[in-house]
N, C-alpha and C positions, 0 to 999 in steps of 0.2 A: 577360656568365654572369651568370645570378641568379642571388644568395647564398642560399651554404644555410643550410634553419632552424635553429633549434638543438634538441636533446632533450628539451627541455621544452618550446617555444612549441606553439600549440596552431595546428593546418593543414586542410589538405584531408584530411589520415591518420586526426583524427578526436580531437587533444589528446594531454596526458601519459600518463593515462590509460586508457587507447582499450582495454587488452586487460582492463584491473580491468574497466572496466561490460561491456564482451563477457563475461567470467566472468558479472557478477552476473544478465546479461540469462539466459542460461542456465539457470543456476542457476532462475531465475524462470517460466519458461520451461518446463523437466521437472518441476517441481513441481505447474505448472498441468497439464502435462500427465497425470504419475502421479496425480492430485487426480482430475482428472474422468474415469480410466477404471477408478477401483476400484471393485470390487462395493459397491452403497449399503446394503449391512445390514453390511460388513462396514469402513463409515468412521469411526464416532466411538463409538456407545454400546460397544463392545467397549475399547474403549483408556482412558476411565473406570471402570469400574467398580472398585464399593467393592474396598479394598486392605486390609482385616485379616483375611484368613487368614494362616495360618503362613506361615514360609518353604519348610517343606519342600512346603507346596500349592501353591504361585507357583511351581516351580517344573517341578512335575509339571502344569501348568495350561500352563504356555511349551512345553512336551514335546507338547503335546496340540494346540496352535492352530495352525490352518491358517496357510500360508504368503500367502497374502494378509492377513490382518490384523496381521503384522510386517512386511510393506510399507503398510502406512497408516500406519509411522512416517514412512518416508525424503520425502514431501513436507515433513514438519515439519525435520527436517536440513537438508533444501536452503534453504528459508527464514530459516531459522539462520544455516544460513550465509552466506546472503548479506548477511543483516543485520549480521553481525560483520563482513562484508567489508566496507561500508559505514563503519561504525565504525570503523574500523581504519583507512582508505585515508579516511578525512574525506567520502568521494562521497555526496552530497544522493540519496536513492530519489524518483521523481516522487510527486506528491500521491495521483495511483490506487495506482501499486504498494503504499502507504503503507496505504492503506484498505481493501488487496485482503486482508490478510491479519491474523489477531486478532494483538495486539501481545503479549498471556499469555502463548499454546499454540502460536503459529505455525503456526496451521491457516490454509490457504484457504478465506475467507469466501466461498461461494458458496450467492446465495439462495435460499433452499427446502428445502436439501441441508443445508449445512455453517451456516446462518446464518437469522436472521430478520432480514426485516426490518419497520418499520414506521414511519408520521408521525404523530409527537406536535403535541399544539397544546395546552399546560396554560393559555393564557388563560382567562377568562372567557368561556365558552360557543362556547370556537374562535374569539371578534371580531379580532384579530389576526392577520392572515395573513402578517406576516413572522415571527412568532413561529415558523412551523413548526420541525420539527426531526425531520431520519431518525434515528430510530434501532436500529441494530444489532446482534441480539441472538447469539454465539458459542453455537452450541449444544452444544460441548463442556464452556468452560471456564465460560459464562454471561458472559463480560464485556460491558461493553456502550460501544460507543460510539456517541459522538452528534455530527450532523452537521447546522450549519443549513444550512435551505431559505431562497428568496427573500430570501435576504442580497445585495445586490449589494453588491461586495469597490470599494472607493475605489481608482482609480488610483493605483500608484507616484507619487513624486514625482519621478523622475528624466523619467515622462511627462506629468504637473502643469505640469513647467515650459518643455517643449517647446512645450505648446497655449499655453501664457502668453505665450511665445515669438509662437509663430504670430499667435496673433491683435492682440500687440501691432505684430507687424511688417509685417503684413496692413493696419492702421490708420494707419499713420505711411506706409506705402507709397499709402494709396489714400488720405489727406489733403493736397492743396496747398493753398500758401498764394496768394488771390489773387494 
């Protein structure tokens, strides 16, 4: 009989926190679905209007707002919940997931709709191709994210050691004395 896996061990079931990862994935998918199916005119601009009015006028505006404008905040709430779950449980979000929403306002970044993308190269005359930077600007809060392009990341230390062992082992095996 095979030994039973302990409760916290990783295995075929996906690990000790698979239910947490499933919840975060669900929140991300739900936020994406809701954000992409909202009408474009109710996405961002109505949420960040100037709030210099009195409280009485604000209450009147809330009562007259269409339902779709109120629903536009739901994807942001889902992203906020996903981030807080990841922080509280010390789960890491993938790089792709983190780059998919604004750090400041938790808005899903959809190119052309909720953000603008451009590649900047501030080198003199754009001579250095390795200095290209992808700039993503959130249309809601004007936060800028900058990601280097064309920059090859070095291999992790464990991978470099394995490669070094493989090359030294290959030379030792292939070289035999007379």
